[in-house]
N, C-alpha and C positions, 0 to 999 in steps of 0.2 A: 415189253415196254410198259411203262406205267400209264395210268389212265389219262393224266393231265397232258402227257405228251401227245396222245392220240387226238385229244380235242384241240390242242394247239395246232397240230398238223392239219386238222380239218379246217380250222380257222384260216390258216395260211392258204390252203387250197381255195377256200371260198373267196378270200380277198383277191387272189390272182384272177380267179374266174370273173369276179365282179369287174375288175380292172380291164380285162381283155374283152368282155362281152360286146362292147361297142365296136371293137376292131374286127371281130371274127365274122367277116363277110367274104363274099367271093366264091369262086368255083371250088370244085373238089380239091384241086391242086393247092389253092390258097388255104383252104380249110386244113389240109394236112400240114402245111407249113406252120399255121397258127398253133396246131396241136403240138408241134415240136417246141415252139416258143413257150407255150404254156407249161409243158413238162419241165423245160430248163429253168423257167422262172421259179416254179414250185420247188424243184430240187435245190436251187441255190438258196432259196429262203429257208427251206427245211434244214439245210446244212448250217446256215448261219445261226439258226436257232438251236442247233444241236439236237435236232429231232430225227429219228430214223426215217429214211426214205420209204420205209414200209407204209408210211402214212399215205403214200401215193397208190399203194396196192401191194398185196402180200407177195406178188411175184417180183417186186423190185429188190435186188440184192443190195446189201450195204457194201458195195464193191466200188472202190474209187475209180477203177477203170471204166466200168459201166456208166457211172455217174458222170465222169469227165466226158465220155463220148456223147452222152445225152446233152450235156451243156454246150459242147461244141456244135452239135446238130442244131440246137436251139438258136445259137448265135448266128450260124449260117442262114437259118430259116428267117430270122429277123432281118438280116441284111437283104436277103432276096425279096422279102415283102416290102421293105423300105424302098429298095431300088425300083420295084415294080410300081409302087404308088408314086414315087418320085418322078418316074418317067411319064406316067399318066398325067400327073399334075403339071409337069413341065410342058407337055404337049398342049394341055388345056390353056395354060398361061401364055406360052410362047405363040400358040395359035392365035391368040388375040393381040400378039406382037407388041402392043404399047405397054411396055413393062413399067408400070408406075411404081413408085417407092412403096406404096400401099400393098401392091400385089407381091412385091418382094418380101415385105415384112410379114404378110399373111402366110406366105409360103414358108419362110424361115421358121415361123412360129409353129406351123403345122408339122414341119420336119422335126422340130425339137420335141413336140408331143409324141411323134411316132417313135423317135429314138429312145425317148424316155420310157415308152411302153409302160412298164410297171416298175421301173427300177432306176437305172443309173443316170442321174441327171447330168453328171459331168460329161459323160459320153454324149448325151443329147446335145449339150451346148457345143461340143466340139463338132458334131455332125452339122449342126445348124450354121456354125461359123464357116465350115468348109463349103457348104452349099451356097451361103451368101457370097463368099468370095468368088465362087464360080459364076454366080449370076452377074457379078459386077465386072468380071474380067472382060 
């Protein structure tokens, strides 16, 4: 790989790490989920930029099967994390029972941020809309 590709690769990795660092909290289990999310984010951005996934480490093969599997694992991990946080947040909000419009808005916004993670805002909006409709039903 030529040199500029390597540095672009590192820039992508640095960007994803910067984006995720505020999120990466929780116990071992959550940490390992975040790790899968991080890997998938980086892989999809490397692929989009047409950079070899070796930027993530020389042991990564440029093998679509391996890459696909990592992306799927990352998506599943992101969903698990969102669900976990959603449940915790729901409990907190519903625990205080008086669900003001403000609480719902705050909640929807927080979900949008989570679903957006570092990437797909159309997905984020869809998740937020789904959750808002659940709250109102």
